[in-house]
N, C-alpha and C positions, 0 to 999 in steps of 0.2 A: 152579804158574805156567804161563799159557799164552802161549808165544812164538812169532814165526814161526819158519820153518823155513830162512829165507835163511840161507847159511853165512857171510855177512859181519855177522850180527847178534850182539850181545853178550848175555850173560845179565847182567840188572841187579842190581849190588851196591847194595841199598836203602840211602838216607839218610834220617834221621829228618826228619820235618816242621819247619818253622820257626815258632815263635809271633811276632807284632808285636815283642813286647819283647825276642827274642832277634836280631832284625836287627842289623847294624852300624849305627853312628850315620849313616853318611852315607845309608844307605838308608831308615832311620827319618824322617830330615829330608825326603827325597826324597816317601816317602810321605805324610808331613803336608802338604807343599806341594801335593799332588794332593788333600786332603782325605780320605785313607785313615786311620783310625784301628785298622783289622784287616787282616788278610791274606784273601783269597779263597782256597778251596781249591788252585786252580791255583798260585797265587801261593807258598802255605805248603809245598807239595810240589815246585815246579819250581826254587825260587830255590836250594835247597841244592845242586843239580845244576849248575846253571849259574854259580855262585859257584866251585865246584871245577872248571869247566872240561871238563865231561863233554860228549861229543856225544849229543845228546838229541833223537828223537822224541816230542813230547809231544801227547797227545789233549785237545784242549779246545775245546769249543764256543763258537761267536760269543757275545761278552756274558759269557763266565765270567771276564775279569779278566786275559786274557793278555797282553795289552799291558804291564801292570804287571810281571808275570812276567819278561819279558826286558828291560824298561828299567830296572828297579831294579838288577840287577846290574851294569850300564854303570856306574854311579856309582863302584863300587868298582873296575872292571876297567881304565877307559879315564883318559888323562892329560889333563886340562884345559891342560897347559901347551904340550903338542905339538898344533900347528896344522894337522894332516892327517887325512883320513877314517881312524878308527880302528874304526867299527862301521858295517855296512851292513844295512839292514833291506829285504828285497825283498818287496813286496805287490802282488797281483793288480789293484788299481784306483787311480785318483788320489784317489776319495772316501776309501778306506781309507789312503792315503799322508796325506791332508790331517788324518786322525782320529789316526794313530798319532803324526803330528808334533805336534799340539796337546797330548796326553798328554805327550810327550818335552819338549816345552818347559816345560810346566808342572813336571815331575819335576826337569828339570836348571836350573832357574832359578837363578841366583845361583851355580853352581857352576864357571862358565868353560867348560862344554862347550855348543858351538852344535849346532844341527840344522837342516837343510833338506830339505824334500820336492821330489824331481825326477819329473816325470812329464809325459808327451806331452799335446797339444793346446793348449799355452800357450806365451807364449815363453820364451825362453831368459835374457834379462836378469837376473832377479832369481836365478835357480838359479846363474849364472856367477859372480855378485857373491858370493854365499855359499860357494860353493866356492873361489872364490881367496881369500875371507876366512879359509878353513881350518876350516870346519865338521868336527866330529869325528865326528859322525853324520848318515848320509845315508839317507834313507827314500824309496824309489822304486820304480817300475814297472820290470821288467828291460829293456825297450826305450829308455826314456830314460836310464836309467844306462849302457847300452852306447852310445849317442850320446854321452856325456859322456866314457866310456873312450877312443872312436874320436877324439875330437877332442882329448883329452889334456887335459880341464879336470878330469877326475876320474882320479885316481892311487890304487891301491890298494896302495902298496908298504908302508904303515903299518898296514893293516888287522889288528886282532885278534878283532874278532866279527863273525858274519854268521847273520843270521836269516830264515827263509823263513817267512813269515807267511800263513795260510791257503793252505798248499800244496797242498791237493787243489784248490781254486779256480784258483790260479795255473796248475797244469799242465794242467787241463782245459780253458783257454782258449788254449791254445796257446803258452805262453811259453818252452817247451822250449827251442828253437834259440837264443834270446836268453839263456837262463839257461848254456846251453854257451858260447856266445860270451862272456859274463861271466868264466866261468871261466876261458878262455883268457887273460883279462888279468892274473890272478894270478901273481905270481912265484913260482917253485918254493919259495923259503924261507918266503914267506907261507902257501902251503899246507900247510907241514910244521907249522906252529904256529898255525893259524887254528882259532878255535872257532866251532863251528857249531851250531845249533839249529834245530829246524823244528817247527812248531805248525799243528796241522790238526784239524778237527772229526771226519774219519775218514782211515783210511788204506787206499786202494784200493792193488790190485796195481802199479799205474803208479807210485804215490807211493812206495812201498816200492823199487821198482827204481831211480826217480830218486835217493833217499836214498844208496843205495850208490854213486851216482856223485860225489854231492857230498859226502859225510862218510866219516869214517872210523870203521866199525864202531859204528854209532850204536845206542843202547841207547832202548828203548820205556818210556814213562811213561803210563799212561791215568789218566785221571779218572774213567771210568766204574765204578769199582769199587776193590775190594783188589788184585785180581789185576792183572797187568801184561800187557797184550795190545793188538792192534791189530783183532781181530775185532768189527763193530759195525755194525749196520743202524739207520740214523736212520728214525725213524716219523714222518713229518709229514702234517699235512692242511690243505688248503684249503677254508672255508667257500664255496660257491658257487652263486647261482641256477641252477636246473636248465637254464634256457634260455641260460646265459651259460657252459657247460662248454666248449664247443668253442674260442671265442675266449680263454677263460681257460687252456686247455691249451696253446695256441699261445704264451702270453706266459711260461708257466711254462718250457716248452722253450727259448725265449730266454734266460731269466734264470740257469736252472740248466745249459744247455747240456750235457745228458749224452752220454757216450761213445756209450752203447749203452743202449736200454731195452725192456723190454716193455709195452705198453699194454693193460690188462685191461678188456675189457666183458663184459657179462653175456649179449647176444644177438649173434648174427652180423648182424643188420640194424644195430646199433651198431658193430659192427667195421667194416662197409663204410662207413659214415658218417664214421668217425674217420679211416679211412685215406684217404678222398678228401681231405678238409680238410687232413690234414698233407701229402699230397703237392702239393695245389694251393698251399700255402704255401712249398712248394720243398723239403720235407724228404725224405730218402731213408726212405721209409717203404713197407711191403706187408702184408697181411693173410693170415692163417691161418684158414680157415674151411671148413667142410662143401661149401659150394659151390666152392671151387677145385678145377680138374680135378687127377689125379694128377700131371700134368707139373708143372704150375703148385707143387704142393705140394712136389715133390721139388726144384725150383729153388729155392724159398724156403728150404726147409730147409738146403739146401747152403750158401746164403749165410750163414744162421745160424750154422750151424755151423763156417764160416770166418771168421764174425765180420765179415763186410762188408755186412752190412744193419744200419743204425742203428737204425730203430725197426721192432717187430714188433707189429701190432695183432691181437689174438686174444682168443677166450674161453677159459675155465677147460678145457674139452673139447679145444679144439683144441691146445692149448699142452702138454697133459698129456706127461709124459715128455721135455720138452725139456730139455736140459742145457747152457746157454749160458756159456762161460767168460768171466769177467770181466766179468759185467752189472753195470752201474754203477747202474742206476735199474729201479725197478718203479714204473709209473704205474697207479694204478686209477681208471680214468675213471668207473667205477660201483664202489661197495664191493659185494664178494660176498653173493648171497643166502642162502649157507651161511657162518657164522662161522669154521669151519675152513678154508674158502677162503683167508680172509687170510693166513693161515699157510703156505699152499702158496705162495701168490703172493708174498709177502714174502720167503720162503724161496730165492727164485731168485735173488737178489742177496746180496752179504755172504757168499760161500762160499770155501772153502779157504784161510781165514785172512786174507781180503780184507774190504773194509767196502762198504757201499752204503746206499743210499737209497730207500725205499718212500713213495710219494706219494700222497694219497689226495684227489680232489675230492669233496666231500660237500655236496649240497643240504640244504635244511632237513629234508625228510623223511626223508632217509639218516641223520641226525645220530645217532639212536637205534640204528641198525644200528653204527656205530663204536663208540659208547659199550658196548654189548654185548660188542663184540670186546675193547675195553681191559679190561674187568672180567674176563671170561673167561681170557683169557691174560695178564694183568696187563702190559700193553703200556701204556707211557707215550708218547701221543702228543703231538708240539708243534704248536700251532696257528700256520700263517703266514699273513699277510694276502696274499691274491691281488695279485699283480703288476698294476701299472697302465700304462697306455700310456707316461705319463712314465718309469716303472722301465724298461721296456723300451728306450726312446730312449735313456736313459744309459747303459745295460748296452752296446747294439750301438754306440753313439758310441765308447765307449772301446775296444771289440773291435776295429773296424773301424780306428780311429786306431792301434791297435798293429800290426795287420796291414799299414797303407799304410806305417807307418813301417820296417816290416822290408822291405817291397818296397823302398821308397825307398834304404836302404842298400845294396842289391843291385846298383843301377844302376852302370854305369860312367861316366865322364867324358863320353863321346860322348852316350851316351843321357841325361845329365843337361843337357848342352849342347841336345840336341835338344828336351826337354821345356819348355824355357824360352820357346819361342815360344808356348805355349799360356798363360802365366803371365797375361798381361792380359786373355784371355777368361775365365779363370777367375776373375779378380777382377770382371769385368763381369758374369759368370752370378751371383757369390755375391751382387753388389749390388743385383741386379734380382730383386724377389719373384717376378714371373710366370716368369723363366727358371731360377730355382733348382730347379726341379721337374726341370730336365735334369741338374744335378749329383745330386740326389738318385737320379735313375734308375740313374745311373752306379755310384754308390756301392752302392747296392742290389743290382746285378747282380754287381759285384765281391764284394761281402759273400757272396752267395748262392753264386757259384762256387767261392769259396775255403774257406768253412767247411762247407758243405752238400754233397754227392755228388748228381750230378744224379740228380733222381728217376726212379723207374721209369715207364714208359709209363702215364698216367692210363687205367684202365679204363674210366671212365664220366664225363660231363659232372657237373661240381661241382654243388652245388645252388645255383640262382640266387641265392636270398636271400642265402645265405653269401657269394657272390662279391660282390654289391652292397653288402655291409656291413650288410644289415637282419638282423634277430634271426632266426636260422634256424629250421626248422620241427624238431621232434622227429623221429629215424627212424620209418617205420612199416613194418610186416610188409607183404609183399605181393611179387608177382613181380617179380625184376629185368629191366631192360632188357639186352638184348644188349650185351656189350663193344664198345666203338668201336674199330676198328683203326687208326684217325687219330690220328697222333702229335700230341700239343698243341702250339700254337704257343709261342715263348719267352716272351711276355709272359702267357701263361695258366697257367705253371708256378706 
């Protein structure tokens, strides 16, 4: 059995799987209301542990049936006669909160258990009404849950079960301070008896550390095989037209929000092009290629070793020998020309008992290369649709709403009073389509400054086609222009 070495993790005392007809009557009835006539693997394996009240970190991919895995046991463990919050499900996005709530309402229909989704970006009215009515199951984003706790409209004295859903995404989006604050609202007596469970597609090192702060000696259950472990690398690919790779890369970064990544290209010309594009979009990115001076290379490698450079763009040759701790993502802007190169690239993430994600952007001409890699190394690649502009807008809207709500909570009374003078102006600008660009500019600046470290000095003017939104020309070989010593204006970053 392959277990993490953290001293506060427990060896799993395995329980047998449950078949559908072995479920308690209440759970079978709940499953029937949801239209389930059999259990999915994550449900068959996880439900016995949750019914037994075991502290669990469960590895299960999105779409595997995990919502049912943690929702069905609530039918046995919660009391419909007690009109207080007994179960709290923390999720990273309002969309997921709505999805989980729909399942919960179906499963709990007719049992007396009431559910409510609480998340930011909407009014408080319906949420307050449901909480005052004694909803037993609260499903929400950490920020809005914390708002209700501060308002005393949500009290956790009767809490019995807490679920961290999609924990890897939730923590990577910066909810950790809010989760700590929510933890501070739990009475000591509740903490001693509270049953926690965590569901995640992968368990990077930062998720494992967080689990030890919020859970008592959690046990690990993996759905990736017979062994119980957390070491795992997801292999994903996006089918992308070759002329749209740069824009698609930016959208993927916005949606995935990786903590750190290497972006691999096959040529130093492509490395430089991708680096410039990322820098001009405001990302903390730099390149490693044979064209850099020794002083530049040493500076970049120092940042890599210290973990202070978020995106390193490099060729296989330039990145050879690099050992980057806790690298969350490897992004292959181009599949390697040598199939063995894929193993070397992907192997730079998911090290030392952690987990990682290997993403590949594949054009139609490159699809056969990826198929050959999959066959040769028995890798199961998952295809994902390339994010759209609408997908990015939804993700960044939720993210910036969370950040702004956090900042609002930090303001004292005088600061809040001071900001009231701008409320009429904010309403006027929001109602005027022409002037709404001013608000968008301010929100974008705040988002970039808060989530993305100031980019390094841009070493070359970005391609004009790219800056104007026209389809960019592919990089071409040739002599490079001398680096500019002029610092870019703020609006050009």
